[in-house]
A tleap script that builds the chain and sets N, CA, C and O, in Angstrom:
source leaprc.protein.ff14SB
mol = sequence {
  NMET LEU ALA ALA LEU ASP GLU ARG GLY ALA
  LEU SER GLN ALA ASP LEU GLY ARG LEU VAL
  GLY LEU ASP ARG SER ASP VAL ALA GLY ALA
  VAL ALA ASP LEU LEU ALA ALA GLY VAL VAL
  ASP ARG ARG PRO ASP PRO ASP ASP ARG ARG
  ARG ASN SER VAL ALA LEU THR PRO ALA GLY
  ARG ARG ARG LEU ALA GLU LEU HIE ASP VAL
  VAL LEU ALA ALA GLN ASP ASP VAL LEU ALA
  PRO LEU ASP PRO ASP GLU ARG ALA GLN LEU
  LEU ARG LEU LEU ALA ARG LEU ALA GLY ALA
  PRO LEU PRO ASP ASP GLU PRO ALA HIE CPRO
}
set mol.1.N position { -19.895 58.463 -27.678 }
set mol.1.CA position { -21.568 58.745 -26.472 }
set mol.1.C position { -22.531 58.255 -27.460 }
set mol.1.O position { -22.926 57.091 -27.519 }
set mol.2.N position { -22.815 59.021 -28.076 }
set mol.2.CA position { -23.814 59.453 -28.384 }
set mol.2.C position { -24.268 57.807 -29.577 }
set mol.2.O position { -25.452 57.468 -29.582 }
set mol.3.N position { -23.478 57.166 -30.256 }
set mol.3.CA position { -23.893 55.649 -30.741 }
set mol.3.C position { -23.621 55.097 -29.592 }
set mol.3.O position { -24.319 54.114 -29.840 }
set mol.4.N position { -23.222 54.872 -28.567 }
set mol.4.CA position { -23.425 54.219 -27.479 }
set mol.4.C position { -24.739 54.309 -27.469 }
set mol.4.O position { -25.370 53.614 -28.267 }
set mol.5.N position { -25.292 55.012 -26.742 }
set mol.5.CA position { -26.287 55.171 -26.171 }
set mol.5.C position { -27.759 55.368 -27.063 }
set mol.5.O position { -28.907 55.636 -26.708 }
set mol.6.N position { -27.206 55.129 -28.230 }
set mol.6.CA position { -28.048 54.567 -29.253 }
set mol.6.C position { -28.581 53.271 -29.541 }
set mol.6.O position { -29.666 52.788 -29.865 }
set mol.7.N position { -27.067 52.771 -29.230 }
set mol.7.CA position { -27.187 51.153 -29.457 }
set mol.7.C position { -28.020 50.564 -28.112 }
set mol.7.O position { -28.984 49.819 -27.935 }
set mol.8.N position { -27.022 51.387 -27.212 }
set mol.8.CA position { -27.290 50.483 -26.028 }
set mol.8.C position { -28.482 50.832 -25.579 }
set mol.8.O position { -29.011 49.859 -25.043 }
set mol.9.N position { -29.568 52.373 -25.533 }
set mol.9.CA position { -30.069 52.539 -24.723 }
set mol.9.C position { -29.886 53.400 -23.312 }
set mol.9.O position { -28.833 53.065 -22.769 }
set mol.10.N position { -30.458 54.202 -22.719 }
set mol.10.CA position { -30.128 55.068 -21.893 }
set mol.10.C position { -29.227 54.264 -20.510 }
set mol.10.O position { -29.614 53.256 -19.919 }
set mol.11.N position { -27.996 55.016 -20.239 }
set mol.11.CA position { -27.113 53.533 -19.240 }
set mol.11.C position { -26.192 54.833 -18.158 }
set mol.11.O position { -25.548 55.855 -18.394 }
set mol.12.N position { -26.587 54.084 -16.956 }
set mol.12.CA position { -25.629 54.689 -16.197 }
set mol.12.C position { -24.138 55.678 -16.588 }
set mol.12.O position { -23.290 55.379 -17.429 }
set mol.13.N position { -24.148 56.511 -15.982 }
set mol.13.CA position { -22.330 57.259 -16.020 }
set mol.13.C position { -21.264 56.470 -16.110 }
set mol.13.O position { -20.325 56.543 -16.902 }
set mol.14.N position { -21.429 55.833 -15.392 }
set mol.14.CA position { -20.155 54.459 -15.168 }
set mol.14.C position { -20.510 53.491 -16.391 }
set mol.14.O position { -19.731 53.397 -17.340 }
set mol.15.N position { -21.279 53.030 -16.361 }
set mol.15.CA position { -21.528 52.128 -17.684 }
set mol.15.C position { -21.091 52.492 -19.079 }
set mol.15.O position { -20.494 51.773 -19.880 }
set mol.16.N position { -21.536 53.869 -19.242 }
set mol.16.CA position { -21.116 54.406 -20.708 }
set mol.16.C position { -20.107 54.955 -20.603 }
set mol.16.O position { -19.660 55.406 -21.658 }
set mol.17.N position { -19.271 55.183 -19.317 }
set mol.17.CA position { -17.815 55.528 -19.698 }
set mol.17.C position { -16.755 54.250 -19.773 }
set mol.17.O position { -15.561 54.309 -20.065 }
set mol.18.N position { -17.460 53.197 -19.461 }
set mol.18.CA position { -16.858 51.925 -19.314 }
set mol.18.C position { -16.662 51.543 -20.819 }
set mol.18.O position { -15.546 51.240 -21.240 }
set mol.19.N position { -17.942 51.569 -21.744 }
set mol.19.CA position { -18.446 50.925 -22.728 }
set mol.19.C position { -17.277 51.956 -23.979 }
set mol.19.O position { -16.637 51.439 -24.895 }
set mol.20.N position { -17.295 53.411 -23.644 }
set mol.20.CA position { -16.733 54.100 -24.500 }
set mol.20.C position { -15.005 53.960 -23.926 }
set mol.20.O position { -13.941 53.843 -24.534 }
set mol.21.N position { -15.238 54.013 -22.972 }
set mol.21.CA position { -13.363 53.526 -22.773 }
set mol.21.C position { -12.854 54.881 -22.154 }
set mol.21.O position { -11.633 54.936 -22.006 }
set mol.22.N position { -13.665 56.114 -21.721 }
set mol.22.CA position { -13.356 57.073 -20.490 }
set mol.22.C position { -13.211 56.743 -19.319 }
set mol.22.O position { -13.644 55.700 -18.830 }
set mol.23.N position { -12.613 57.561 -18.771 }
set mol.23.CA position { -12.017 57.841 -17.254 }
set mol.23.C position { -13.734 58.431 -16.885 }
set mol.23.O position { -14.434 59.171 -17.575 }
set mol.24.N position { -13.971 57.940 -15.872 }
set mol.24.CA position { -15.542 58.410 -14.938 }
set mol.24.C position { -15.225 59.904 -14.798 }
set mol.24.O position { -16.199 60.603 -15.077 }
set mol.25.N position { -13.859 60.745 -14.353 }
set mol.25.CA position { -14.324 62.160 -14.600 }
set mol.25.C position { -14.423 62.437 -15.947 }
set mol.25.O position { -15.281 63.273 -16.230 }
set mol.26.N position { -13.681 61.895 -17.004 }
set mol.26.CA position { -14.000 62.804 -18.411 }
set mol.26.C position { -15.443 62.094 -18.610 }
set mol.26.O position { -16.295 62.934 -18.899 }
set mol.27.N position { -15.895 60.905 -18.541 }
set mol.27.CA position { -17.374 60.855 -18.856 }
set mol.27.C position { -18.478 62.225 -17.902 }
set mol.27.O position { -19.575 62.658 -18.256 }
set mol.28.N position { -17.714 62.578 -16.738 }
set mol.28.CA position { -18.810 63.931 -16.011 }
set mol.28.C position { -19.000 65.180 -16.570 }
set mol.28.O position { -19.862 66.033 -16.360 }
set mol.29.N position { -17.388 65.123 -17.837 }
set mol.29.CA position { -17.270 66.601 -18.234 }
set mol.29.C position { -17.892 66.498 -19.880 }
set mol.29.O position { -18.229 67.459 -20.571 }
set mol.30.N position { -17.927 65.179 -20.231 }
set mol.30.CA position { -18.694 64.818 -21.668 }
set mol.30.C position { -20.357 65.083 -21.800 }
set mol.30.O position { -20.987 65.835 -22.543 }
set mol.31.N position { -20.742 64.241 -20.872 }
set mol.31.CA position { -21.789 64.150 -20.344 }
set mol.31.C position { -22.512 65.825 -19.810 }
set mol.31.O position { -23.695 66.134 -19.954 }
set mol.32.N position { -21.836 66.375 -19.425 }
set mol.32.CA position { -22.041 67.889 -19.340 }
set mol.32.C position { -22.120 68.706 -20.472 }
set mol.32.O position { -23.089 69.439 -20.669 }
set mol.33.N position { -21.272 68.636 -21.144 }
set mol.33.CA position { -20.862 69.108 -23.065 }
set mol.33.C position { -22.399 68.674 -23.582 }
set mol.33.O position { -23.185 69.587 -23.836 }
set mol.34.N position { -22.908 67.018 -23.768 }
set mol.34.CA position { -23.805 67.069 -24.564 }
set mol.34.C position { -24.981 67.137 -23.409 }
set mol.34.O position { -25.537 66.039 -23.455 }
set mol.35.N position { -25.354 67.626 -22.797 }
set mol.35.CA position { -26.194 68.166 -21.432 }
set mol.35.C position { -26.463 69.788 -22.010 }
set mol.35.O position { -27.481 70.442 -21.782 }
set mol.36.N position { -25.609 70.116 -22.586 }
set mol.36.CA position { -25.888 71.690 -22.801 }
set mol.36.C position { -25.912 72.085 -24.240 }
set mol.36.O position { -26.047 73.185 -24.776 }
set mol.37.N position { -25.714 70.658 -24.804 }
set mol.37.CA position { -25.787 71.026 -26.115 }
set mol.37.C position { -27.329 70.031 -26.775 }
set mol.37.O position { -27.566 69.600 -27.903 }
set mol.38.N position { -28.016 69.971 -25.659 }
set mol.38.CA position { -29.390 69.084 -25.473 }
set mol.38.C position { -29.720 68.119 -26.523 }
set mol.38.O position { -30.696 68.093 -27.274 }
set mol.39.N position { -28.238 66.956 -26.385 }
set mol.39.CA position { -28.514 65.897 -27.208 }
set mol.39.C position { -28.515 64.990 -26.419 }
set mol.39.O position { -28.767 63.932 -26.997 }
set mol.40.N position { -28.252 64.800 -24.689 }
set mol.40.CA position { -28.556 63.852 -23.916 }
set mol.40.C position { -29.550 64.219 -22.695 }
set mol.40.O position { -29.314 65.313 -22.184 }
set mol.41.N position { -30.274 63.723 -22.324 }
set mol.41.CA position { -30.615 63.935 -21.335 }
set mol.41.C position { -30.379 63.141 -19.689 }
set mol.41.O position { -30.409 61.913 -19.601 }
set mol.42.N position { -30.180 63.918 -18.625 }
set mol.42.CA position { -29.462 63.303 -17.291 }
set mol.42.C position { -30.740 63.218 -16.521 }
set mol.42.O position { -31.415 64.246 -16.559 }
set mol.43.N position { -31.453 61.731 -15.494 }
set mol.43.CA position { -31.899 61.935 -15.025 }
set mol.43.C position { -31.255 60.619 -13.733 }
set mol.43.O position { -30.362 59.772 -13.725 }
set mol.44.N position { -32.205 61.044 -12.876 }
set mol.44.CA position { -31.632 59.617 -11.433 }
set mol.44.C position { -31.905 58.396 -12.110 }
set mol.44.O position { -32.931 58.417 -12.790 }
set mol.45.N position { -31.313 57.436 -12.101 }
set mol.45.CA position { -31.431 55.747 -12.434 }
set mol.45.C position { -32.664 55.709 -11.699 }
set mol.45.O position { -32.634 56.501 -10.757 }
set mol.46.N position { -33.740 55.065 -11.797 }
set mol.46.CA position { -34.913 54.158 -11.299 }
set mol.46.C position { -34.582 53.441 -10.313 }
set mol.46.O position { -34.904 53.492 -9.126 }
set mol.47.N position { -33.673 52.522 -11.093 }
set mol.47.CA position { -33.366 51.051 -10.236 }
set mol.47.C position { -32.697 51.864 -8.987 }
set mol.47.O position { -33.290 51.599 -7.942 }
set mol.48.N position { -31.739 52.683 -8.837 }
set mol.48.CA position { -30.366 53.243 -8.085 }
set mol.48.C position { -30.654 54.691 -8.103 }
set mol.48.O position { -30.600 55.179 -9.232 }
set mol.49.N position { -30.981 55.599 -7.031 }
set mol.49.CA position { -31.078 57.140 -7.212 }
set mol.49.C position { -29.702 57.402 -6.685 }
set mol.49.O position { -29.583 58.565 -6.300 }
set mol.50.N position { -28.524 56.598 -6.541 }
set mol.50.CA position { -27.354 57.478 -6.650 }
set mol.50.C position { -26.594 57.414 -7.745 }
set mol.50.O position { -25.484 57.931 -7.879 }
set mol.51.N position { -27.372 56.582 -8.777 }
set mol.51.CA position { -26.705 56.623 -9.897 }
set mol.51.C position { -27.235 57.829 -10.751 }
set mol.51.O position { -28.161 58.407 -10.182 }
set mol.52.N position { -26.905 58.339 -11.919 }
set mol.52.CA position { -27.274 59.284 -13.317 }
set mol.52.C position { -27.654 58.016 -14.193 }
set mol.52.O position { -26.884 57.058 -14.144 }
set mol.53.N position { -28.949 57.931 -15.107 }
set mol.53.CA position { -28.997 57.721 -16.272 }
set mol.53.C position { -28.726 58.481 -17.126 }
set mol.53.O position { -28.645 59.651 -16.751 }
set mol.54.N position { -28.475 58.214 -18.557 }
set mol.54.CA position { -27.804 59.093 -19.494 }
set mol.54.C position { -29.096 58.704 -20.403 }
set mol.54.O position { -29.521 57.555 -20.283 }
set mol.55.N position { -29.662 59.473 -21.188 }
set mol.55.CA position { -30.047 59.119 -22.646 }
set mol.55.C position { -30.143 59.815 -23.744 }
set mol.55.O position { -29.818 60.971 -23.472 }
set mol.56.N position { -30.512 59.677 -25.210 }
set mol.56.CA position { -30.269 60.451 -26.153 }
set mol.56.C position { -31.787 61.013 -26.330 }
set mol.56.O position { -32.740 60.233 -26.327 }
set mol.57.N position { -31.932 62.274 -26.467 }
set mol.57.CA position { -32.919 63.375 -26.798 }
set mol.57.C position { -33.214 63.232 -28.682 }
set mol.57.O position { -32.396 62.963 -29.562 }
set mol.58.N position { -34.310 63.454 -28.763 }
set mol.58.CA position { -34.609 63.677 -30.275 }
set mol.58.C position { -33.451 64.460 -30.474 }
set mol.58.O position { -32.467 63.884 -30.940 }
set mol.59.N position { -33.369 65.874 -30.164 }
set mol.59.CA position { -32.157 66.055 -31.030 }
set mol.59.C position { -30.717 65.084 -31.241 }
set mol.59.O position { -29.927 65.030 -32.184 }
set mol.60.N position { -30.749 64.506 -30.199 }
set mol.60.CA position { -29.457 63.546 -30.256 }
set mol.60.C position { -29.263 62.640 -31.248 }
set mol.60.O position { -28.162 62.281 -31.666 }
set mol.61.N position { -30.831 62.091 -31.808 }
set mol.61.CA position { -30.417 61.132 -32.456 }
set mol.61.C position { -30.272 61.950 -33.462 }
set mol.61.O position { -29.120 61.747 -33.845 }
set mol.62.N position { -30.934 63.072 -34.384 }
set mol.62.CA position { -30.665 64.091 -35.173 }
set mol.62.C position { -29.653 64.263 -35.468 }
set mol.62.O position { -29.333 64.224 -36.656 }
set mol.63.N position { -28.588 64.571 -34.277 }
set mol.63.CA position { -27.364 64.691 -34.347 }
set mol.63.C position { -26.533 63.663 -34.956 }
set mol.63.O position { -25.792 63.798 -35.930 }
set mol.64.N position { -26.763 62.546 -34.215 }
set mol.64.CA position { -25.948 61.365 -34.492 }
set mol.64.C position { -26.516 60.983 -36.075 }
set mol.64.O position { -25.771 60.244 -36.719 }
set mol.65.N position { -27.598 61.372 -36.645 }
set mol.65.CA position { -27.532 60.681 -37.812 }
set mol.65.C position { -26.696 62.317 -38.832 }
set mol.65.O position { -26.448 62.205 -40.033 }
set mol.66.N position { -26.510 63.159 -38.342 }
set mol.66.CA position { -25.222 64.269 -39.351 }
set mol.66.C position { -24.456 63.628 -39.332 }
set mol.66.O position { -23.877 63.139 -40.303 }
set mol.67.N position { -24.212 63.429 -37.999 }
set mol.67.CA position { -22.430 62.788 -37.746 }
set mol.67.C position { -22.571 61.741 -38.538 }
set mol.67.O position { -21.831 61.880 -39.511 }
set mol.68.N position { -23.374 60.433 -38.591 }
set mol.68.CA position { -23.220 59.440 -39.533 }
set mol.68.C position { -22.912 59.926 -40.670 }
set mol.68.O position { -21.803 59.730 -41.166 }
set mol.69.N position { -24.232 60.926 -41.496 }
set mol.69.CA position { -23.317 61.322 -43.083 }
set mol.69.C position { -21.793 61.531 -42.640 }
set mol.69.O position { -20.904 60.679 -42.669 }
set mol.70.N position { -21.711 62.687 -42.276 }
set mol.70.CA position { -20.023 63.258 -42.054 }
set mol.70.C position { -19.308 62.091 -42.481 }
set mol.70.O position { -18.809 61.954 -43.597 }
set mol.71.N position { -19.274 61.094 -41.365 }
set mol.71.CA position { -18.770 59.803 -41.431 }
set mol.71.C position { -18.251 59.121 -42.645 }
set mol.71.O position { -17.179 58.689 -43.069 }
set mol.72.N position { -20.029 59.261 -43.173 }
set mol.72.CA position { -19.212 58.187 -44.306 }
set mol.72.C position { -19.023 59.036 -45.180 }
set mol.72.O position { -18.851 58.490 -46.270 }
set mol.73.N position { -18.949 60.628 -45.245 }
set mol.73.CA position { -18.287 61.026 -46.374 }
set mol.73.C position { -16.950 61.168 -46.295 }
set mol.73.O position { -16.284 61.343 -47.315 }
set mol.74.N position { -16.228 61.093 -44.695 }
set mol.74.CA position { -15.107 60.939 -45.124 }
set mol.74.C position { -14.062 59.585 -44.835 }
set mol.74.O position { -12.857 59.484 -44.606 }
set mol.75.N position { -14.882 58.881 -44.935 }
set mol.75.CA position { -14.958 57.663 -45.194 }
set mol.75.C position { -14.749 56.913 -47.074 }
set mol.75.O position { -13.930 56.171 -47.616 }
set mol.76.N position { -16.053 57.671 -47.525 }
set mol.76.CA position { -15.629 57.856 -48.991 }
set mol.76.C position { -14.311 58.294 -49.755 }
set mol.76.O position { -13.609 57.759 -50.614 }
set mol.77.N position { -14.272 59.755 -48.927 }
set mol.77.CA position { -12.972 59.867 -49.239 }
set mol.77.C position { -11.688 59.622 -48.982 }
set mol.77.O position { -10.711 60.177 -49.483 }
set mol.78.N position { -11.731 58.451 -47.883 }
set mol.78.CA position { -10.469 58.115 -47.339 }
set mol.78.C position { -9.787 56.950 -48.261 }
set mol.78.O position { -8.613 56.731 -48.558 }
set mol.79.N position { -11.516 56.024 -48.725 }
set mol.79.CA position { -11.658 54.501 -49.049 }
set mol.79.C position { -11.427 54.955 -50.885 }
set mol.79.O position { -11.286 53.963 -51.600 }
set mol.80.N position { -11.391 56.192 -51.546 }
set mol.80.CA position { -11.753 56.387 -52.278 }
set mol.80.C position { -10.911 55.585 -53.755 }
set mol.80.O position { -11.473 55.018 -54.693 }
set mol.81.N position { -9.474 55.779 -53.546 }
set mol.81.CA position { -8.530 54.995 -54.199 }
set mol.81.C position { -8.138 52.886 -54.496 }
set mol.81.O position { -7.414 52.067 -55.062 }
set mol.82.N position { -9.428 53.102 -53.477 }
set mol.82.CA position { -9.993 50.834 -53.707 }
set mol.82.C position { -10.915 51.085 -53.647 }
set mol.82.O position { -11.518 51.970 -53.040 }
set mol.83.N position { -11.345 49.864 -54.674 }
set mol.83.CA position { -12.387 48.948 -55.406 }
set mol.83.C position { -13.689 48.691 -54.026 }
set mol.83.O position { -13.546 49.362 -53.004 }
set mol.84.N position { -14.384 48.118 -54.085 }
set mol.84.CA position { -15.701 48.144 -53.354 }
set mol.84.C position { -15.481 47.069 -52.896 }
set mol.84.O position { -15.771 46.992 -51.703 }
set mol.85.N position { -14.851 45.663 -53.596 }
set mol.85.CA position { -14.170 44.901 -52.356 }
set mol.85.C position { -13.006 44.801 -52.023 }
set mol.85.O position { -12.822 43.722 -51.460 }
set mol.86.N position { -11.830 45.600 -52.120 }
set mol.86.CA position { -11.048 46.391 -51.091 }
set mol.86.C position { -11.494 47.020 -50.164 }
set mol.86.O position { -10.947 46.854 -49.074 }
set mol.87.N position { -12.524 47.864 -50.255 }
set mol.87.CA position { -13.103 48.366 -49.644 }
set mol.87.C position { -14.119 47.286 -48.314 }
set mol.87.O position { -14.329 47.700 -47.174 }
set mol.88.N position { -14.305 46.763 -48.511 }
set mol.88.CA position { -14.853 45.606 -47.929 }
set mol.88.C position { -14.075 44.867 -47.108 }
set mol.88.O position { -14.191 44.657 -45.901 }
set mol.89.N position { -13.051 44.395 -48.100 }
set mol.89.CA position { -12.042 43.617 -47.339 }
set mol.89.C position { -11.151 44.383 -46.207 }
set mol.89.O position { -10.731 43.760 -45.232 }
set mol.90.N position { -10.841 46.024 -46.427 }
set mol.90.CA position { -10.275 46.768 -45.350 }
set mol.90.C position { -11.340 46.746 -43.899 }
set mol.90.O position { -10.965 46.469 -42.760 }
set mol.91.N position { -12.871 47.156 -44.362 }
set mol.91.CA position { -13.411 47.374 -43.260 }
set mol.91.C position { -13.485 46.189 -42.383 }
set mol.91.O position { -13.248 46.281 -41.179 }
set mol.92.N position { -13.829 45.000 -42.994 }
set mol.92.CA position { -13.549 43.423 -42.357 }
set mol.92.C position { -12.660 43.227 -41.486 }
set mol.92.O position { -12.913 42.743 -40.383 }
set mol.93.N position { -11.753 43.502 -41.787 }
set mol.93.CA position { -10.315 43.447 -41.057 }
set mol.93.C position { -10.157 44.621 -40.153 }
set mol.93.O position { -9.418 44.404 -39.192 }
set mol.94.N position { -10.669 45.798 -40.232 }
set mol.94.CA position { -10.435 46.742 -39.224 }
set mol.94.C position { -10.912 46.499 -38.353 }
set mol.94.O position { -10.415 46.539 -37.228 }
set mol.95.N position { -12.361 46.078 -38.738 }
set mol.95.CA position { -13.804 45.835 -37.273 }
set mol.95.C position { -13.169 44.663 -36.703 }
set mol.95.O position { -12.984 44.803 -35.494 }
set mol.96.N position { -12.639 43.174 -37.330 }
set mol.96.CA position { -11.814 42.414 -36.513 }
set mol.96.C position { -10.816 42.734 -35.814 }
set mol.96.O position { -10.401 42.001 -34.917 }
set mol.97.N position { -10.226 43.988 -36.145 }
set mol.97.CA position { -8.693 44.252 -34.769 }
set mol.97.C position { -9.778 44.765 -34.032 }
set mol.97.O position { -10.006 44.094 -33.026 }
set mol.98.N position { -10.361 45.522 -34.160 }
set mol.98.CA position { -11.139 46.184 -33.289 }
set mol.98.C position { -11.795 45.258 -32.514 }
set mol.98.O position { -11.847 45.647 -31.347 }
set mol.99.N position { -12.228 44.373 -32.658 }
set mol.99.CA position { -13.165 43.478 -31.600 }
set mol.99.C position { -14.318 43.447 -32.424 }
set mol.99.O position { -14.976 42.415 -32.551 }
set mol.100.N position { -14.635 44.623 -33.053 }
set mol.100.CA position { -15.993 44.525 -33.455 }
set mol.100.C position { -16.731 43.847 -34.641 }
set mol.100.O position { -17.651 44.522 -35.101 }
set mol.101.N position { -16.542 42.830 -35.135 }
set mol.101.CA position { -17.213 42.656 -36.376 }
set mol.101.C position { -18.467 43.210 -37.157 }
set mol.101.O position { -19.555 43.217 -36.580 }
set mol.102.N position { -18.337 43.738 -38.622 }
set mol.102.CA position { -19.198 44.087 -39.235 }
set mol.102.C position { -20.541 42.607 -38.940 }
set mol.102.O position { -20.323 41.417 -38.717 }
set mol.103.N position { -21.949 43.399 -39.076 }
set mol.103.CA position { -22.763 41.930 -39.339 }
set mol.103.C position { -22.708 42.037 -40.229 }
set mol.103.O position { -22.136 42.974 -40.786 }
set mol.104.N position { -23.558 40.679 -41.027 }
set mol.104.CA position { -23.367 39.980 -41.982 }
set mol.104.C position { -23.968 40.627 -42.885 }
set mol.104.O position { -23.694 40.545 -44.082 }
set mol.105.N position { -25.011 41.467 -42.302 }
set mol.105.CA position { -26.326 42.318 -43.363 }
set mol.105.C position { -26.210 43.509 -43.731 }
set mol.105.O position { -26.938 44.134 -44.503 }
set mol.106.N position { -24.415 44.172 -42.661 }
set mol.106.CA position { -24.531 45.250 -42.949 }
set mol.106.C position { -23.118 45.526 -43.975 }
set mol.106.O position { -21.992 45.122 -43.684 }
set mol.107.N position { -23.390 46.138 -44.956 }
set mol.107.CA position { -22.487 46.111 -46.472 }
set mol.107.C position { -21.447 46.988 -45.649 }
set mol.107.O position { -21.742 47.697 -44.688 }
set mol.108.N position { -19.763 46.761 -46.371 }
set mol.108.CA position { -19.351 48.038 -46.622 }
set mol.108.C position { -19.657 49.090 -47.429 }
set mol.108.O position { -19.839 48.967 -48.640 }
set mol.109.N position { -19.738 50.322 -46.714 }
set mol.109.CA position { -20.295 52.001 -47.223 }
set mol.109.C position { -19.048 51.413 -48.835 }
set mol.109.O position { -17.849 51.136 -48.794 }
set mol.110.N position { -19.938 51.420 -49.949 }
set mol.110.CA position { -19.144 51.264 -51.372 }
set mol.110.C position { -18.513 52.755 -51.793 }
set mol.110.O position { -17.869 52.881 -52.835 }
savepdb mol mol.pdb
quit
């Protein structure tokens, strides 16, 4: 959810749930947990006060950066047996299967 908010900016809870593939009731609980951790802020949507808008806080951006480092370290461990070309090929194929190809300028982490 943090990555989605970082990528897209503030979103309604409903849009955030659709984007990350969570049921509406699960989104409400997850957002409540993120609010309690101080990594997101929830406010009435300025365009429609019946909806809540969720956005990252500065603490959320810091946490996302920490999680990014953790993911890269785990990825390095899992992909250790592969050479750099094999890693790049695997990551391209996985992104393709997920329907989210890597941008040309984003290298597969060696």
